[in-house]
C-alpha positions in Angstrom: 92.9 85.9 102.8 97.2 86.0 102.6 97.1 88.1 106.2 96.3 90.9 108.3 97.9 94.2 109.0 97.4 96.2 112.5 98.9 97.7 115.8 100.9 95.8 117.5 98.2 94.2 120.4 96.4 93.3 117.9 99.5 91.3 115.9 100.6 89.7 119.6 97.1 88.3 120.1 96.7 87.0 117.0 101.0 85.8 117.2 99.7 84.6 120.5 96.8 82.2 119.5 99.5 81.0 116.2 97.4 81.7 113.2 99.9 84.4 111.5 102.0 80.9 110.2 102.2 81.3 106.4 100.5 84.9 106.4 101.2 87.9 105.7 102.1 90.3 108.6 102.1 94.5 108.0 102.9 96.6 111.2 100.5 99.3 111.9 103.2 102.4 112.7 101.8 106.1 112.6 98.5 106.1 115.2 100.2 109.8 116.4 97.1 111.7 114.6 94.3 111.0 116.7 90.9 112.0 114.2 89.3 114.4 116.2 92.3 116.2 117.8 93.4 119.6 117.5 96.4 117.5 116.4 95.4 115.2 113.5 97.5 115.6 110.5 100.9 115.6 113.3 100.9 111.9 112.7 103.0 110.6 114.6 104.6 107.2 114.9 103.7 106.6 118.1 103.5 102.2 117.6 105.6 100.2 115.4 109.2 101.6 114.2 111.1 99.8 111.2 113.5 98.0 114.1 110.4 96.2 115.7 108.7 95.6 112.3 112.0 93.6 111.5 113.0 92.2 115.3 109.1 90.7 115.0 109.6 89.0 111.5 106.9 90.7 110.5 106.8 91.6 106.5 106.4 95.3 106.5 105.3 98.4 107.4 102.1 101.0 106.8 101.7 104.1 107.3 98.7 107.0 106.6 100.2 110.3 104.7 97.8 113.2 104.9 98.8 116.0 103.2 97.3 119.4 104.5 98.4 122.7 103.1 96.9 124.7 105.5 98.3 122.9 108.4 102.0 123.5 109.0 102.1 119.7 111.1 101.9 118.3 107.6 106.1 118.8 107.2 107.0 116.4 110.0 104.0 113.7 109.1 106.5 113.6 105.5 109.1 114.4 106.8 108.3 111.1 109.2 107.1 109.2 106.8 110.2 109.6 104.6 112.5 108.3 107.5 110.1 105.2 107.9 110.3 104.2 103.9 113.7 104.6 104.2 114.7 102.5 107.0 111.7 99.8 106.2 113.7 100.2 102.7 116.9 99.3 104.8 115.9 95.9 106.2 114.2 94.9 102.5 111.2 95.5 104.1 107.8 96.9 102.6 106.7 100.4 103.3 102.8 100.5 102.9 102.2 104.3 102.4 98.6 105.4 102.0 98.3 108.6 101.0 95.9 111.4 100.9 94.9 115.4 99.9 93.6 116.7 103.0 91.9 119.8 104.4 89.5 120.7 107.3 86.1 121.5 107.2 84.0 122.7 109.9 86.9 121.7 111.8 87.0 118.1 111.0 89.6 117.0 108.3 88.5 115.7 105.4 90.6 113.5 102.3 89.1 114.8 98.9 88.9 111.8 96.9 89.0 113.7 93.3 91.1 112.4 91.2 93.0 115.7 90.7 93.8 115.3 94.3 94.5 111.7 94.4 97.1 112.2 91.4 99.1 114.1 93.8 98.8 112.9 96.5 99.6 109.6 95.1 103.0 111.3 93.1 103.8 112.8 97.0 103.9 109.3 97.9 106.1 107.9 95.8 109.3 109.9 95.7 109.4 109.8 99.6 112.9 108.2 101.2 115.8 107.3 99.5 114.8 104.6 97.4 111.0 103.7 96.6 112.8 99.8 96.1 109.8 98.8 98.8 107.0 100.9 98.2 104.0 100.1 97.9 100.5 102.1 98.3 97.6 102.0 99.9 94.9 103.8 97.4 91.4 104.2 97.7 88.8 103.5 95.0 88.0 107.1 93.3 86.5 108.1 90.1 89.0 107.8 86.9 91.0 105.4 88.5 93.2 104.8 85.6 94.0 107.8 85.6 95.1 108.1 89.5 96.8 105.1 88.9 99.0 105.8 86.3 100.3 108.8 87.9 102.9 106.3 89.5 104.7 102.8 88.6 104.3 101.6 92.6 102.7 99.0 93.3 99.0 99.4 95.1 96.2 97.8 96.9 92.9 99.0 97.5 91.7 100.2 101.2 87.8 98.9 101.6 87.4 103.2 103.3 84.1 103.6 104.6 81.5 100.7 104.8 78.8 101.7 101.9 75.2 100.6 101.8 75.8 99.6 98.5 78.2 96.5 99.3 77.8 95.4 95.1 78.4 99.2 93.7 81.3 98.8 96.0 82.4 95.5 94.8 82.4 96.7 91.3 84.3 99.7 91.5 86.8 97.5 93.0 86.8 94.8 90.1 86.7 97.6 87.9 90.1 98.9 89.8 92.0 95.6 90.1 91.7 94.9 86.3 94.8 98.1 85.7 98.4 96.7 85.7 100.1 98.0 89.5 97.5 97.3 91.0 97.6 93.8 93.1 94.9 93.0 95.7 93.2 94.6 98.4 93.2 95.5 101.7 89.7 96.2 103.3 89.1 96.0 106.7 85.6 97.1 108.0 83.7 96.7 104.4 84.3 93.3 105.2 84.6 93.0 109.1 81.1 94.9 109.4 79.2 94.6 106.3 75.5 96.0 106.3 74.2 92.4 106.8 76.1 91.8 109.2 77.0 88.4 107.1 81.4 88.2 107.2 81.9 85.3 105.3 79.7 86.1 102.5 81.6 90.0 102.2 84.6 87.6 102.1 84.1 85.3 99.9 82.8 88.0 97.7 86.2 90.2 98.1 88.1 86.9 97.2 86.4 86.2 94.1 87.4 89.2 92.9 90.6 88.4 93.2 
């Protein structure tokens, strides 16, 4: 495994353990849009900022961008993400953007994983900030990934999403997507940390085999 993505508390624990030498380390930035809250789409930057990422010697920052056309708070998150992309790029650091088109269904925020919605989300994320020179995308594996990934020239990493009951099918989706020219790797958390059978080592080995 090449590295880790996490909030400051996790990153600092790993630093104290001395296990991050020679690893890629990405700081998670906007954590204010608490799941289930009325302000969930107003996803403010309450963890790492670009200055702290640079000062800590990390390699970049990750941000979540959910675009809900019916929620005016979307524009604040868009503006904040654009600013973070610009600030990170100004320091020569990666900006990892995880974009979704979202909407509320019975009061809960749900992501639209249709190819058309993901193409729109990817296009919006690709245009954020004063430059895209250091921007990477973090995207789920959805139907028609060829079309989705053709909507941007930016490099992309695949996210794991919810833990799938059929891990074999999930890994086959990753395998097909990894063949696409702009897809460069995996950033998968729960799918490896909490596999249905509890065998973390086997889940990691299977993911590494795909790469």
